[in-house]
C-alpha positions as CSV (number, residue, x, y, z in Angstrom):
1,M,-6.7,11.0,-3.4
2,T,-4.9,11.5,-0.1
3,M,-3.1,8.5,1.3
4,T,-0.9,8.3,4.4
5,A,1.8,5.8,4.6
6,D,4.1,4.2,7.2
7,E,6.9,1.8,6.3
8,V,8.5,-1.0,8.2
9,I,11.6,-3.0,7.0
10,D,12.6,-6.4,8.4
11,A,15.3,-8.9,7.3
12,D,13.4,-10.3,4.3
13,W,10.4,-8.0,3.6
14,E,9.5,-4.4,3.5
15,Y,6.0,-3.5,4.7
16,R,4.0,-0.4,4.0
17,G,0.7,0.6,5.6
18,L,-1.6,2.9,3.7
19,R,-4.7,4.6,5.0
20,L,-7.3,5.3,2.4
21,P,-9.9,8.0,3.3
22,P,-13.6,7.2,3.4
23,G,-14.5,8.8,0.1
24,V,-12.3,6.6,-2.0
25,S,-14.3,4.1,-4.1
26,R,-13.3,0.4,-4.4
27,R,-12.4,0.9,-8.0
28,T,-10.1,3.8,-7.3
29,A,-8.5,2.0,-4.4
30,A,-8.0,-1.1,-6.6
31,T,-6.4,1.0,-9.3
32,Q,-4.1,2.7,-6.9
33,L,-3.0,-0.6,-5.4
34,A,-2.5,-2.1,-8.9
35,I,-0.1,0.8,-9.7
36,H,1.9,0.1,-6.5
37,A,2.0,-3.6,-7.5
38,E,3.0,-3.0,-11.2
39,F,5.6,-0.4,-10.8
40,S,7.0,-0.9,-7.3
41,G,6.6,-4.6,-6.7
42,W,4.2,-4.3,-3.7
43,E,1.7,-7.1,-3.0
44,L,-1.4,-6.9,-0.9
45,V,-1.2,-8.5,2.6
46,R,-4.3,-7.3,4.4
47,V,-7.1,-4.8,4.3
48,L,-9.2,-3.5,7.2
49,L,-12.4,-1.5,6.6
50,Y,-13.4,0.7,9.5
51,G,-16.9,1.8,10.3
52,D,-16.3,5.3,9.0
53,G,-15.3,4.0,5.6
54,T,-11.6,4.4,6.0
55,R,-9.5,1.5,4.8
56,K,-6.1,0.5,6.2
57,V,-4.1,-1.5,3.7
58,W,-0.9,-3.4,4.3
59,L,1.5,-4.1,1.3
60,R,4.8,-6.0,1.3
61,R,7.6,-6.7,-1.1
62,R,10.7,-8.8,-0.8
63,R,13.9,-6.9,0.0
64,T,16.5,-6.8,-2.7
65,A,20.0,-5.4,-2.9
66,K,18.7,-2.9,-5.4
67,L,15.6,-1.2,-4.0
68,A,12.7,-0.7,-6.4
69,P,11.5,3.0,-6.9
70,V,8.9,4.2,-4.4
71,L,5.8,5.9,-5.8
72,A,4.8,9.2,-4.4
73,T,1.8,9.0,-2.2
């Protein structure tokens, strides 16, 4: 699965936008997002589904003094 990511950091939260290609099934997308949640502390904020089947997903996690590890995308 190929995912592109962009990351934004503000005072309290880190945000990451992921783009899932059209061929990714809902089950595969849910599994990938569950891995991000379980091991890196990300939570789902928003999902947009485009007409071509591409999904744009926004995740967030609270900033801490010690940053959690980032999963390779």
